C-alpha positions as CSV (number, residue, x, y, z in Angstrom):
1,M,105.9,31.1,97.2
2,D,105.5,27.4,97.2
3,A,107.3,24.8,99.4
4,V,110.0,24.1,96.8
5,N,110.9,27.8,96.5
6,R,111.0,28.1,100.3
7,A,113.4,25.1,100.4
8,I,115.6,26.8,97.7
9,V,115.7,30.0,99.7
10,G,116.5,28.0,102.9
11,E,119.5,26.4,101.1
12,L,120.6,29.8,99.8
13,L,120.4,31.3,103.3
14,R,122.4,28.4,104.6
15,D,125.1,28.8,101.9
16,G,124.7,31.7,99.4
17,R,127.6,30.3,97.4
18,A,126.0,26.9,96.8
19,T,125.7,25.9,93.2
20,Y,122.4,25.4,91.6
21,Q,123.3,21.7,91.3
22,E,124.0,21.5,95.1
23,V,120.7,23.2,95.9
24,G,118.9,21.0,93.4
25,N,120.3,17.9,95.1
26,V,118.8,18.9,98.4
27,V,115.4,20.1,97.0
28,G,115.0,17.4,94.4
29,L,115.3,19.5,91.2
30,S,117.8,19.8,88.4
31,A,120.3,22.7,88.3
32,P,118.4,24.4,85.4
33,A,115.1,24.1,87.3
34,V,116.6,25.7,90.4
35,K,118.1,28.5,88.3
36,R,114.8,29.2,86.6
37,R,113.1,29.3,90.0
38,V,115.8,31.6,91.5
39,D,115.6,33.9,88.5
40,L,111.8,34.2,88.9
41,M,112.1,34.8,92.6
42,I,114.6,37.6,91.9
43,T,112.3,39.1,89.2
44,R,109.3,39.0,91.6
45,G,111.4,40.6,94.3
46,E,111.2,37.6,96.6
47,I,115.0,37.4,96.6
48,A,116.2,41.0,97.1
49,G,119.9,40.2,96.5
50,F,122.9,38.3,97.7
51,T,125.5,39.4,100.3
52,V,128.3,38.3,102.5
53,R,127.9,37.6,106.2
54,V,131.0,38.5,108.3
55,D,132.0,37.4,111.7
56,P,131.7,40.6,113.9
57,Q,134.7,39.6,116.0
58,A,136.8,39.1,112.9
59,M,135.9,42.7,111.9
60,G,137.0,43.9,115.4
61,W,133.4,44.5,116.5
62,T,133.5,43.0,120.0
63,L,130.5,44.9,121.4
64,E,127.0,44.9,120.1
65,G,124.0,46.8,121.4
66,Y,120.5,48.0,120.8
67,V,119.6,51.6,121.3
68,E,115.9,52.5,121.8
69,I,115.2,55.9,120.3
70,F,112.5,58.1,121.8
71,C,111.7,61.1,119.5
72,S,109.7,64.3,119.9
73,G,106.8,64.5,117.4
74,I,106.4,62.1,114.5
75,V,109.6,61.0,112.8
76,S,109.4,59.3,109.4
77,P,111.5,56.3,108.4
78,A,113.1,58.5,105.8
79,V,114.3,60.9,108.5
80,L,115.6,58.1,110.6
81,E,117.5,56.8,107.6
82,R,118.9,60.2,106.8
83,D,120.1,60.8,110.4
84,F,121.5,57.3,111.3
85,A,122.8,55.8,108.0
86,P,125.9,58.0,108.0
87,I,127.0,56.5,111.4
88,P,129.3,53.5,110.4
89,E,128.6,51.6,113.7
90,V,124.9,51.6,113.0
91,V,124.1,48.3,111.3
92,R,120.3,48.4,111.3
93,V,117.5,50.9,112.2
94,S,114.0,49.7,112.6
95,T,110.7,51.4,113.5
96,V,109.1,49.5,116.4
97,T,105.9,49.3,118.4
98,G,105.8,50.1,122.0
99,D,107.2,53.2,123.8
100,A,110.2,53.7,121.7
101,D,110.0,55.1,118.2
102,A,112.9,53.2,116.7
103,M,115.5,50.6,117.5
104,V,119.1,51.1,116.4
105,H,121.4,48.1,116.3
106,V,125.0,49.1,116.8
107,M,128.3,47.3,116.7
108,A,131.6,48.6,117.9
109,A,135.2,47.7,118.9
110,N,135.0,48.7,122.5
111,M,132.9,50.4,125.2
112,E,134.4,53.8,124.4
113,Q,133.2,53.5,120.8
114,I,129.7,52.4,121.9
115,E,129.6,55.4,124.2
116,H,130.6,57.7,121.4
117,V,127.9,56.2,119.1
118,V,125.2,56.6,121.7
119,E,126.3,60.2,122.3
120,R,126.2,60.9,118.6
121,I,122.7,59.4,118.4
122,R,121.6,61.7,121.2
123,T,122.7,64.8,119.3
124,V,120.1,64.2,116.6
125,T,117.6,67.0,117.1
126,H,114.4,65.0,117.3
127,V,115.9,62.4,119.8
128,V,114.8,63.2,123.3
129,K,115.8,60.0,125.1
130,T,117.7,56.8,124.5
131,R,117.9,53.5,126.3
132,T,120.7,51.1,125.5
133,A,121.1,47.4,126.0
134,L,124.3,45.6,125.3
135,V,124.4,42.0,123.9
136,M,126.0,39.5,126.2
137,S,125.8,36.6,123.7
138,R,124.0,35.6,120.5
139,V,121.9,32.5,121.2
140,V,120.1,32.1,117.9
141,D,121.5,33.9,114.9
142,R,119.8,33.0,111.6
143,P,121.1,34.3,108.3
144,G,119.0,37.0,106.7
145,A,117.5,38.1,110.0
């Protein structure tokens, strides 16, 4: 990916609804040139898709936390996806280095809901321990992260 494509992606991350002309004005290309580059990046899988970012508080999610998952044995990413994807409050599951096997990002409306989610996570058969940290404030929050 060259510097121009990185600039295009940066503009689309900033505003996914920007027109090709608006992006082109920032990166110094015509709208058709931006479209060709975006189409190529989509074809090559460099741009995986377009989505909407929502304000968690507007959705009623006033609490956010990270739950470290400690498992017995080796648990594959596919098993983690199977076990945690059905939980609506789970917004991301990542395998990680260190002592924990995975990190589960959860969002909920209140402490009672966070507690319910953590208890539900603990009922998964291969989970032997969890450690939860609640987010006090987001300091840097980049799109696409």
